[in-house]
Phi, psi and omega in degrees: 000324185300322181299317183291326172298317177292320181291329189250340180255134351291148185277151178282160178303321184290313174302316174305302184300324183291316174295315175307325173296342183266040173294342168218159179307141177212154177274171182305316179300313191294327180292314184298326177289314184296320176293323177298316179295314176305318190260008183049044180079357183291324186254107181248110182276129176276161182294330171299317182288315186291316179288324175297314176297312180302314176298315183294324172297325177294316179304321186269010179065020177283336184218154170248158183231138171203169184254137180276189178293341173263013179064020176275143178282129179250135184244131180224135178295141175259173178300324178293318173299323173299317182291320180297317179294318179298318175299321178295320174304316181297315175304316186293312183301321174296320170313305189292316178303312181291328173298320173297321186284327184251357184299331180306326184285001182238009182267000000 
């Protein structure tokens, strides 16, 4: 597990949003669409980025992959993926706390 934590934390914005989009199982296009909605179109994931990241996450057991009844590839977050995402939430919470604490010095 330590290797995966070191490999993913801090997370890239793309990896963060890909995992965050997996609040429910989704196919690749569904992930791209969900990330677009979450970021109000600011982050546009290309197929190379998303499928490369999903392959790496599958190898690291952060997601599972299966085919639905229409034979579409579906991605689902695992407990390992949820743990990594929670650790990233903690890191981002710290960033936010410090931003709030010190931002006055930059105004």
